[in-house]
Structure formats: C-alpha cells, structure tokens
C-alpha positions in Angstrom: -6.1 7.3 28.1 -2.9 5.8 29.4 0.2 7.8 28.4 -1.9 10.3 26.3 -0.1 13.4 27.6 3.3 11.7 27.1 2.3 10.8 23.5 1.3 14.4 22.8 4.6 15.7 24.1 6.7 13.1 22.2 4.7 13.9 19.0 5.7 17.5 19.2 9.4 16.5 19.4 9.1 14.1 16.5 7.3 16.6 14.3 10.0 19.2 15.1 12.6 16.8 13.9 10.7 15.6 10.8 9.8 19.0 9.5 13.3 20.0 8.2 14.1 16.4 7.3 11.1 16.0 5.0 11.8 19.3 3.3 15.5 18.6 2.8 15.4 14.9 1.9 12.1 14.6 0.1 11.4 18.1 -1.1 8.2 18.4 1.0 6.4 21.7 0.8 4.2 22.1 3.8 0.9 23.9 3.3 0.2 25.7 6.6 -3.1 24.9 8.2 -4.7 24.3 11.5 -4.9 20.8 13.0 -8.1 19.2 14.2 -9.7 21.2 17.1 -12.0 18.3 18.0 -11.6 14.6 17.9 -11.3 13.7 14.2 -10.6 10.8 11.9 -8.2 11.9 9.2 -8.4 9.9 6.0 -5.4 10.3 3.7 -4.4 8.7 0.4 -1.4 6.3 0.6 1.1 6.6 -2.3 4.5 6.9 -0.7 6.7 5.3 2.0 6.7 8.4 4.2 3.1 9.3 4.1 2.6 9.1 7.9 5.5 11.6 8.4 4.0 14.0 5.9 0.6 13.9 7.6 2.2 14.4 11.0 4.3 17.4 9.8 1.3 18.9 7.9 -1.0 18.9 10.9 1.5 19.2 13.8 -1.3 18.6 16.3 -1.2 15.1 17.9 -2.9 12.1 16.3 -2.5 8.4 16.4 -1.9 6.4 13.2 -3.4 3.1 12.1 -0.5 1.0 10.9 0.0 -2.5 9.6 0.9 -4.9 12.4 4.2 -5.8 10.8 5.7 -2.5 12.1 5.6 -4.1 15.6 7.6 -7.2 14.4 10.9 -5.5 14.2 14.0 -7.6 15.0 15.1 -5.0 17.5 13.2 -5.1 20.8 14.3 -1.5 21.4 12.7 -0.4 18.1 9.4 -2.1 19.0 9.4 -0.6 22.5 10.2 2.8 21.1 7.4 2.6 18.5 4.8 1.5 21.1 5.9 3.8 23.9 6.4 7.0 21.7 3.9 6.7 18.9 1.6 3.9 20.1 0.1 3.2 16.6 -3.0 1.1 16.3 -1.9 -2.2 14.6 -4.2 -3.7 12.1 -4.2 -6.9 10.1 -4.6 -5.9 6.4 -5.9 -9.2 5.2 -9.1 -9.5 7.2 -11.6 -7.4 9.1 -9.8 -6.7 12.3 -12.5 -6.1 14.9 -10.0 -5.5 17.7 -8.4 -2.6 15.8 -11.7 -1.1 14.9 -12.7 -1.1 18.6 -9.3 0.6 19.5 -9.9 3.3 17.0 -13.3 4.1 18.4 -11.9 3.9 21.9 -9.2 6.5 21.2 -11.6 8.9 19.4 -14.1 8.6 22.3 -11.2 9.5 24.7 -10.6 12.7 22.8 -7.8 11.8 20.4 -7.6 12.0 16.6 -6.7 9.1 14.4 -5.3 9.0 10.9 -6.2 6.1 8.6 -4.8 5.3 5.2 -8.0 3.9 4.0 -6.6 2.2 0.8 -4.8 -0.3 3.1 -1.9 -1.0 0.7 0.2 1.8 -1.0 -0.9 2.8 -4.5 0.6 0.3 -6.8 0.6 2.4 -10.0 0.3 5.9 -8.6 -3.5 6.1 -8.6 -5.6 6.0 -5.5 -6.7 2.4 -4.7 -10.4 1.4 -4.0 -11.6 2.2 -0.5 -13.9 -0.3 1.3 -17.4 0.8 2.4 -16.5 -0.3 6.0 -14.3 2.9 6.2 -17.4 5.1 5.9 -19.3 2.9 8.4 -16.5 3.3 10.9 -16.4 7.1 10.5 -20.1 7.4 11.0 -20.1 5.1 14.0 -17.3 7.1 15.6 -19.4 10.3 15.7 -16.1 12.1 15.0 -15.3 14.9 12.6 -13.9 13.7 9.3 -10.9 15.4 7.6 -9.9 14.3 4.2 -6.2 14.8 3.3 -4.5 14.5 -0.1 -0.8 13.9 -0.6 0.6 14.9 -4.0 4.0 13.7 -5.4 4.6 10.9 -3.0 4.4 8.1 -5.5 7.1 9.5 -7.8 9.2 10.3 -4.8 9.0 6.8 -3.2 7.2 4.5 -5.6 6.0 1.1 -4.3 8.7 -0.6 -6.3 11.5 1.9 -5.9 14.8 0.7 -4.4 15.8 4.3 -3.5 13.9 7.5 -2.7 13.9 10.4 -5.1 13.9 14.1 -4.4 11.3 16.2 -6.2 8.3 18.0 -4.9 5.7 16.7 -2.5 2.7 18.7 -1.2 -0.1 17.7 1.2 -3.1 19.5 2.6 -6.7 18.9 3.8 -9.3 18.8 1.1 -12.5 18.8 3.2 -13.6 19.0 6.9 -17.0 17.4 7.7 -18.7 17.6 11.1 -20.3 14.7 12.8 -23.6 16.3 12.3 -23.0 16.6 8.5 -22.0 12.9 8.3 -25.0 11.7 10.3 -27.3 13.1 7.7 -25.6 11.1 4.9 -25.6 7.4 4.0 -22.5 5.2 4.2 -22.4 5.3 0.4 -22.5 9.1 0.4 -19.7 9.4 2.9 -17.6 6.9 0.9 -18.2 9.1 -2.2 -16.9 12.1 -0.4 -13.7 10.3 0.7 -13.1 8.8 -2.8 -13.5 12.2 -4.4 -11.4 14.1 -1.9 -8.3 11.9 -1.7 -8.2 10.8 -5.3 -4.8 11.2 -6.9 -3.3 10.0 -10.2 0.5 10.6 -10.4 0.6 10.4 -14.2 -2.2 12.9 -14.7 -0.6 15.3 -12.2 2.8 14.9 -13.8 1.3 15.7 -17.2 0.3 19.1 -15.8 3.3 19.9 -13.6 6.3 18.2 -15.2 8.4 17.9 -12.1 11.7 16.0 -12.0 12.3 13.4 -9.2 16.0 13.0 -9.0 17.8 10.0 -7.5 19.9 6.9 -8.2 18.9 3.6 -9.7 15.5 4.9 -10.8 14.3 1.7 -12.5 15.7 -0.7 -10.0 13.0 -3.3 -9.0 10.4 -1.9 -11.4 9.5 -5.5 -12.1 7.7 -5.6 -8.7 4.8 -3.8 -10.4 5.4 -4.2 -14.1 5.2 -8.0 -14.2 4.0 -8.7 -17.8 6.2 -7.8 -20.8 4.2 -5.8 -23.4 6.4 -7.2 -26.2 6.3 -11.0 -25.6 3.4 -11.0 -23.0 5.2 -13.4 -20.6 4.8 -13.0 -16.8 7.8 -12.3 -14.6 10.4 -11.8 -17.3 11.2 -8.1 -16.8 14.5 -7.4 -15.1 16.1 -4.1 -14.0 19.3 -2.4 -13.0 20.2 1.2 -12.5 17.9 3.3 -14.6 17.3 0.5 -17.2 14.9 -2.4 -17.4 14.6 -5.1 -20.1 13.2 -8.5 -21.1 15.0 -11.5 -22.7 12.7 -11.0 -25.7 14.6 -7.9 -26.7 12.6 -5.1 -25.0 15.0 -2.5 -23.5 14.1 0.8 -21.9 15.1 3.4 -19.3 13.0 5.1 -16.6 13.6 8.9 -16.3 13.5 11.5 -13.6 10.1 12.7 -15.1 8.6 9.3 -14.4 8.5 8.3 -18.1 9.9 5.4 -20.1 12.0 5.6 -23.3 12.7 2.5 -25.4 12.6 1.4 -29.1 10.2 -1.5 -28.6 8.2 0.0 -25.7 4.5 0.8 -26.3 4.0 2.9 -23.2 5.5 6.0 -21.8 4.2 5.8 -18.2 3.5 3.3 -15.4 -0.2 4.2 -15.6 -0.4 3.3 -19.3 1.4 0.0 -18.8 -0.8 -0.8 -15.8 -4.0 -0.3 -17.7 -2.8 -2.7 -20.4 -1.4 -5.1 -17.9 -4.7 -5.5 -16.0 -6.5 -6.4 -19.3 -3.7 -8.7 -20.3 -3.8 -10.5 -17.0 -7.5 -11.1 -17.4 -6.8 -12.7 -20.8 -4.1 -14.9 -19.3 -6.4 -16.0 -16.5 -9.2 -16.8 -19.1 -6.8 -18.8 -21.3 -5.6 -21.0 -18.4 -9.1 -21.8 -17.2 -9.5 -24.8 -19.4 -5.9 -26.0 -19.3 -5.7 -28.8 -16.7 -2.6 -29.7 -14.8 -1.5 -33.2 -13.6 -3.3 -32.9 -10.3 -6.7 -32.3 -11.9 -6.6 -28.5 -11.3 -5.7 -25.8 -13.8 -2.1 -25.0 -14.8 -0.4 -22.2 -12.8 -1.2 -18.7 -13.8 2.1 -17.5 -12.5 4.9 -18.8 -10.2 8.1 -17.9 -8.3 10.9 -20.0 -6.9 12.7 -19.9 -3.5 9.9 -18.4 -1.5 9.7 -18.5 2.3 6.3 -19.0 4.1 5.8 -17.7 7.6 2.8 -18.0 10.0 2.0 -14.9 11.9 1.6 -15.8 15.6 0.9 -12.3 16.8 1.8 -8.7 16.2 5.2 -9.6 17.7 6.1 -12.9 16.2 6.2 -15.0 13.0 7.1 -18.7 12.7 8.9 -20.2 9.7 6.7 -22.7 7.9 8.7 -23.7 4.8 10.6 -22.8 1.7 10.0 -23.6 -1.9 8.1 -22.7 -5.0 5.0 -20.5 -5.0 2.3 -20.5 -7.7 -1.4 -19.9 -8.1 -4.0 -21.5 -10.3 -7.8 -21.0 -10.6 -8.6 -22.9 -7.4 -5.5 -23.2 -5.2 -2.6 -21.1 -4.0 0.5 -23.2 -3.4 3.5 -22.0 -1.4 6.5 -23.7 0.1 4.8 -27.1 0.2 1.5 -25.9 1.6 -1.7 -25.5 -0.4 -4.6 -23.2 0.3 -8.0 -23.3 -1.5 -8.7 -19.8 -2.9 -12.2 -20.1 -1.4 -10.6 -20.4 2.1 -8.5 -17.2 1.7 -10.0 -13.9 2.7 -7.7 -11.5 1.0 -4.2 -10.9 -0.4 -2.3 -7.8 0.5 1.2 -6.4 -0.2 3.4 -5.1 2.7 6.3 -2.9 1.9 7.3 -3.5 -1.7 7.2 -7.3 -2.1 6.0 -9.1 1.1 2.9 -11.0 0.2 0.4 -11.3 3.1 -2.8 -13.4 3.2 -5.2 -14.8 5.8 -7.5 -17.8 5.8 -11.1 -18.0 7.0 -10.0 -19.9 10.1 -8.2 -16.7 11.3 -4.6 -17.7 10.4 -2.4 -15.1 8.8 0.6 -15.7 6.7 3.5 -13.8 5.0 5.6 -14.8 2.0 9.1 -13.4 1.7 11.5 -13.6 -1.3 15.3 -13.4 -1.4 15.1 -11.8 -4.9 12.9 -9.2 -6.5 9.6 -10.6 -7.6 6.1 -9.2 -7.8 3.8 -9.9 -4.9 1.3 -7.6 -6.6 0.5 -10.1 -9.4 -0.8 -12.6 -6.8 -3.0 -10.0 -5.2 -4.5 -8.9 -8.6 -5.0 -12.5 -9.8 -6.8 -13.4 -6.6 -9.0 -10.2 -6.9 -10.0 -11.2 -10.5 -10.8 -14.8 -9.6 -12.9 -13.7 -6.7 -15.0 -11.0 -8.3 -18.6 -11.4 -7.3 
C-alpha cells in the first residue's frame, strides 16, 4: 500500500504526542494492552470529540480510521494535506451507503492494515450508544479480518455533543472482545451485530450513577439546547436557551447543569440528560401525531419545527461545498424546506449530524447537502423527526 510504512512511522510520533496530552487535558487513564497482531477491524463506541485519539493512544499499534468526509474540507490546504499525508483516513459520507469507502476499507485490510470504525456514525446524542446498522456486521464478515470491540467510558460527560467547552474528569477505554475471522465465519450477520451491540454499549447516566465522577470545566450548560430541544414545562420546541452553567425557557423554567452531569431547578422534572431525552422522544412523537391532520396553506401539513437564518450548501466532493441559499428551514410530514429549496422526505435517504449542529442529508439521486447555522439550534430534532416519519 502506498505510503504504508510512512503512515506507521507518523502514527508512532502522533501517539507519543497524544499520550500525555489526553492524560493532562482530558483525564484519560490508559489501560495497557496489546494492539492487533493481525489485520483487524476495531469497532468502538462514539460518545466524545476525541474518541479517535483515545483509541489510537490505547492501542499504539498503527491503524487507519474511517472518518466523515467533512474532515477533508478544511479551509486550510495545509491542514487537508497534513491529514491525508500523515493519517490518510478513509472518508465516508454519513448520509448514504458509501460503496467507495467500503471498498477502501476492504482494500486496506487485505493489504495487512487494521481499520477503526465508529459504527454508530454520529456521536451519541444523549450519552447512550446509538443503533448500529446490520451492514457493519456484513462488512466485518466479508473482510475476513479479526474483530476487536472497544468501549470508551466517560467520553460523553467530558465532551458532550452539545458542549461548547471540554471538561476534565476521568475517561477510560479498553478492548472488550477479540474475535477471530474463523469465529465470525460461523456466525450469522445478526449474531455478529449482537456481539458488537453488547460489547460497545455504554450509558453515561447509568455509569455516573455508579461512579459519581466530577467533570470540571467552564460554561457547562452552554449550547445544551442543541440536544434538549423541547421544554418539559411548556412543551414548546426550540425555546430552551443557555449561558454559562445555566439554561432556561421563557415560560419560567430555570436550571443549572453541574459538574456531576445533573440538573437542578425548581420547575425541572428531570435530573439527567438521559431522563429528559426519554421524555423528549415520546413528546416529539406526540407533536408529530398532532400536526398530521393540521394542513398548511400549500396543502401540506403545518411545520413540525423550524429555524431561521440557515445556510444550505451542496457538497461537490470531499474537498468542496457550494453555497446554495440562505433562509428559513422547517420540516412537515411530507417535505423538508431549507433556504428556498424543498425536498420530499421520500427522496431523502438519511439525516445526520456532523460536529454539534451541522445538519447533513442526501437525496436518492446521490446529491449531498449540509445546513449551517449562525446561532445555536438543534440539528438533532430534524434527524429524529425524519427517523420517526420514516419508520417502516
């Protein structure tokens, strides 16, 4: 493989630099273990911003990472060159089945390299491992590689999806299971998927209830509205605001987010993000059902949710995006509207969230889009609404 020896050498240098940094900045406690001795696919849970660094430091032996293609769309050409030349990640489009990326994964494993995949795709929204597609199990079996499952603990409370700033607490990470190609061959795709789901499952709230670790930082509640988008007091969408350690709604709800990852407030019904999220999902389903029979002026249903001043971009390639318009964004039961463009939900393959609030989606004709916002707003609510409307 081109540059393979150089990548291995560069990897050692990067890991040597990251090892003390992850310990000092994040409170990462590395569990010593051997890296893969044969070509392997490493499947890890994805609950923090620095998960790739934690896996790299944990294993130390060289591997390639599958990464969202947006990492190669940096403004700096030097940054893009450095990422490709030093790490050479496998870019993947998170909003549709990327056959090119799958072929590249298989190619590198066949050449003798190991590859790490964060199979959930998006980072954990609420601190609990997200669903994993069956296609991941199919890929692993077809690769004829060894499978290593890897669980990261503490990453969500250290760098939550919505967090403006990182927090220092305790993060650990270690392999859970190692499965040979022969073992996997004897199992069905569904059985392999069950192994992965069991091994990498993590729930930040359940873990914190046992360990009670503090995650210290500044502005702990800032941008929490990116994931908590329905107020439990007035049940309106998009009314939560935040600043510093505090968040509130115009209805009178007022609370603080603490270093333990809990909420405190007079009118607040929940103590954790996990509790709020479970209620929020049910409430969102009710909102969707209530809007189903309410018709707008264009003959469709009224918007389920909306946001102003959004910028729509068309993704030309892994290197370039083109501005397509600016304006309001909203979704109803049949159509997603953004910056003057309309897309039938039946023509959209999937919504995904990149970073903390970039909304990504693709249409069945193969076109991919990104929606950016100049102010904090939840991209997650569009992803979850789309998922509910397209069940079955």
